[in-house]
C-alpha positions in Angstrom: 0.0 0.0 0.0 1.3 3.4 -0.9 2.6 5.5 2.0 0.4 8.5 2.6 1.5 12.0 3.7 0.6 12.5 7.4 0.6 15.6 9.5 0.2 15.7 13.2 0.0 18.7 15.6 -0.5 19.2 19.3 -4.1 20.7 19.0 -5.7 19.3 15.9 -9.1 18.8 14.4 -9.4 15.7 16.0 -23.4 11.3 4.1 -27.2 2.8 -10.2 -27.4 2.8 -13.0 -30.8 1.7 -11.4 -32.4 3.0 -8.2 -35.9 2.8 -7.0 -35.8 6.4 -5.9 -38.8 8.4 -4.5 -38.2 12.0 -5.5 -40.2 15.1 -5.2 -39.9 18.5 -6.8 -37.4 20.7 -5.0 -38.6 23.7 -3.0 -36.8 26.0 -5.4 -36.1 24.9 -9.0 -32.6 23.7 -9.5 -30.2 25.4 -11.9 -30.8 23.6 -15.2 -27.1 23.1 -16.1 -24.2 22.6 -13.7 -20.7 23.8 -14.3 -19.2 20.3 -14.6 -20.5 17.0 -15.7 -18.6 13.7 -15.0 -19.1 10.3 -16.4 -17.1 8.6 -13.6 -16.3 9.2 -10.0 -13.9 12.2 -10.2 -11.8 11.1 -7.2 -9.1 8.6 -6.6 -10.2 7.3 -3.2 -7.1 5.2 -2.7 -4.8 8.2 -2.8 -5.6 11.2 -0.7 -3.5 14.2 -1.4 -3.4 15.1 2.2 -4.0 13.2 5.5 -4.1 15.0 8.8 -4.1 13.0 12.1 -6.4 14.7 14.6 -4.9 14.4 18.0 -7.4 16.4 19.9 -9.3 14.1 22.2 -12.4 16.3 22.0 -12.7 15.4 18.3 -11.9 11.8 18.4 -15.5 11.1 17.7 -16.0 13.7 15.0 -19.5 13.5 13.6 -19.8 16.2 11.0 -17.9 18.4 8.6 -18.8 21.6 6.8 -17.1 24.3 4.7 -17.1 27.9 5.9 -16.8 31.2 4.0 -13.1 31.2 4.7 -10.9 29.1 2.4 -9.4 26.1 4.1 -11.4 26.5 7.3 -14.0 23.8 8.2 -16.5 23.2 10.9 -16.7 20.0 12.9 -18.9 18.8 15.7 -18.2 16.2 18.3 -20.7 13.5 19.2 -22.6 13.7 22.5 -22.0 17.4 23.0 -23.2 20.6 21.3 -19.8 22.1 20.6 -18.7 23.3 17.2 -15.0 23.5 16.2 -13.4 25.8 13.6 -10.7 23.7 12.0 -7.8 25.2 10.1 -7.3 22.7 7.2 -4.3 24.7 5.8 -2.3 24.5 9.1 -2.5 20.9 10.1 -6.0 20.9 11.5 -5.5 23.2 14.4 -8.6 24.3 16.2 -8.9 28.1 16.0 -12.3 28.5 17.8 -14.8 26.5 19.8 -18.5 27.4 20.1 -20.4 25.7 22.9 -24.2 25.9 22.4 -25.5 22.8 24.3 -23.8 20.9 27.1 -25.4 17.6 26.1 -27.1 16.0 23.1 -26.5 13.5 20.3 -25.4 16.0 17.7 -24.3 14.3 14.5 -24.0 17.0 11.9 -23.1 20.7 11.4 -23.3 23.1 8.4 -22.6 26.8 8.0 -25.0 28.9 5.9 -24.1 32.5 5.6 -23.4 33.8 9.1 -25.5 31.0 10.7 -24.3 27.7 12.0 -26.8 24.9 11.9 -26.6 21.7 13.9 -28.9 18.7 13.9 -29.6 16.2 16.6 -30.2 12.6 15.8 -33.9 13.0 16.6 -34.3 15.7 13.9 -34.3 18.8 16.1 -32.5 21.7 14.3 -30.5 24.4 16.0 -29.6 27.7 14.4 -26.6 29.3 16.1 -26.0 33.0 15.5 -23.8 35.6 17.1 -21.4 32.7 17.6 -18.5 35.1 18.2 -20.1 35.8 21.6 -20.2 33.6 24.7 -22.9 32.3 24.9 -24.1 32.5 21.3 -27.7 33.0 20.3 -29.5 29.7 19.7 -32.9 28.9 18.3 -34.4 25.4 18.2 -36.8 24.1 15.6 -38.7 20.9 15.9 -39.3 18.7 12.8 -41.5 15.7 12.1 -38.5 13.4 12.3 -38.1 11.2 15.4 -35.3 9.4 17.2 -35.8 6.3 15.2 -35.1 8.2 12.0 -31.6 8.9 13.3 -30.4 12.0 11.5 -26.7 11.7 10.7 -26.1 14.0 7.8 -26.6 17.7 7.1 -25.7 19.7 3.9 -26.5 23.0 2.4 -28.2 22.9 -1.0 -27.6 26.3 -2.7 -30.1 25.6 -5.5 -33.0 24.8 -3.2 -31.7 27.4 -0.6 -32.4 24.7 2.0 -30.7 22.1 4.2 -30.7 18.4 3.3 -31.0 16.0 6.2 -29.9 12.3 5.7 -31.5 9.7 8.0 -29.6 6.6 9.1 -33.0 4.9 9.9 -32.6 1.3 11.1 -29.1 0.3 10.2 -29.8 -3.5 10.6 -32.8 -3.4 8.2 -33.5 -2.8 4.5 -35.8 0.1 5.4 -35.3 3.0 2.8 -32.9 5.7 3.8 -34.6 9.1 3.3 -33.0 12.5 2.6 -35.3 15.4 3.6 -35.4 19.1 2.8 -35.5 21.7 5.5 -36.7 25.0 4.1 -34.5 27.9 5.4 -37.2 30.5 4.7 -40.1 28.8 6.6 -37.9 26.8 9.0 -40.0 23.7 8.3 -39.3 20.2 7.0 -40.9 18.9 3.8 -43.1 15.9 4.7 -41.7 13.5 2.0 -38.1 12.8 1.3 -36.5 14.5 -1.7 -34.3 11.4 -2.2 -34.5 7.8 -1.1 -31.7 5.3 -1.1 -32.5 1.6 -0.9 -29.8 -0.4 0.8 -30.5 -3.5 -1.3 -29.7 -1.5 -4.5 -26.4 -0.4 -3.0 -25.6 -4.0 -2.2 -26.4 -5.0 -5.8 -24.1 -2.4 -7.2 -21.2 -3.0 -4.8 -21.5 -6.6 -3.5 -20.1 -7.7 -0.2 -16.4 -8.5 -0.1 -15.1 -11.8 1.2 -14.3 -10.5 4.7 -16.9 -7.7 4.9 -19.7 -7.8 7.6 -23.1 -8.1 6.0 -24.3 -4.7 7.0 -26.5 -2.2 5.2 -25.9 1.2 3.7 -26.8 3.8 6.4 -25.9 7.5 5.8 -23.4 9.0 8.2 -22.8 12.2 6.3 -23.7 14.0 3.0 -22.7 17.0 1.0 -23.7 18.7 -2.3 -21.0 19.0 -4.9 -20.4 22.8 -5.6 -19.7 22.2 -9.3 -21.7 19.1 -10.4 -24.6 19.4 -8.0 -24.4 15.7 -7.3 -25.4 14.6 -3.7 -22.6 12.6 -2.1 -23.6 10.3 0.8 -21.1 8.4 2.9 -21.9 5.4 5.1 -19.8 4.1 8.0 -21.7 0.8 7.8 -20.3 -1.1 4.8 -17.8 1.7 4.1 -19.6 2.9 1.0 -19.8 6.2 -0.9 -23.0 6.7 -3.0 -23.4 9.6 -5.4 -27.0 10.7 -6.4 -28.0 12.8 -9.4 -29.3 16.1 -8.1 -32.4 16.2 -10.4 -33.5 12.6 -10.6 -32.2 11.1 -7.3 -30.8 8.1 -9.2 -27.5 6.6 -8.0 -24.8 7.6 -10.4 -21.8 6.0 -8.7 -21.3 3.7 -5.8 -17.9 2.7 -4.4 -16.4 0.8 -1.6 -14.2 2.8 0.8 -10.9 1.3 2.1 -11.2 0.8 5.8 -7.4 1.0 6.1 -7.6 4.6 4.8 -11.0 5.6 6.4 -11.6 3.4 9.5 -14.9 5.0 10.3 -16.0 7.7 7.8 -18.4 10.1 9.4 -18.1 13.6 7.8 -18.0 14.7 4.2 -17.5 18.1 2.6 -16.1 20.0 -0.4 -14.0 23.1 -0.9 -14.9 25.7 -3.6 -12.7 23.9 -6.1 -14.6 20.7 -5.7 -11.9 18.8 -3.8 -13.5 16.2 -1.5 -12.8 16.1 2.2 -13.7 13.1 4.4 -13.3 12.8 8.1 -13.0 9.6 10.1 -13.6 8.9 13.8 -10.7 7.6 15.7 -11.9 4.0 15.9 -8.7 2.7 17.2 -6.7 5.9 17.5 -6.9 9.5 16.4 -9.5 11.0 14.2 -8.5 12.0 10.7 -9.2 14.4 7.9 -8.4 13.4 4.3 -8.4 15.4 1.1 -9.0 13.9 -2.3 -8.3 16.2 -5.4 -11.1 16.8 -7.9 -10.3 15.2 -11.2 -13.3 16.5 -13.2 -12.9 18.5 -16.4 -13.3 22.2 -16.0 
């Protein structure tokens, strides 16, 4: 296996072909043509261009990843505590700011939209955090129709709908469809029906079990919308799979196995403005990690 570049610092940061998809019309009409169209997965997931070991104990169980309006700076959130971390991706993953908004809670995802930071609990409760430069920040809570059994694990900003997408892990040991819902940022309400649906048996058909793989089912742990292609990327810790959905149709365009030696427990996913892919992994047996994969699409 090729040796990967690794950075480690004292304070470091640390969601085919054929798919039976249930789609609905987006809240806001999507842009008809995206800047880039790819006919294959535009990333080499065996060779990250950068790997950062996250030695901060607070982010060993990182559960979310989001871009910010500052190049190279990302948000992360730690499981079981409402605390957001500003992570400097260009300086070894150092944590430049912490924003505590809740002492307890199963917070699995985070996303910045404008000047607001949004966080989602596993039961579907949404939190908008503003004035986060102050201590304490201003926090508003919004209830949704989702429940604890839906198990929200992914959150992503959709610039064409001007909304947030919420990915549900659902029942990871079942073949129950995994829904991705739209949270309207103008009305602060959740659409009743999922915008996208992923069927675990279809993912298994496209990427069959390996000889030594546990017979688990695809269950979203993070998602992000590609800034250039519009595709919806969904990562699953269970099975170690990445699924890419077509923005307009919801059909699975690509499905790929993730190497557990590179990503032991993939939990967070994001993109930078250039379309480079960032994946975060919990520290299953050690430190958390942040990995960058260069975009290989035609521009």
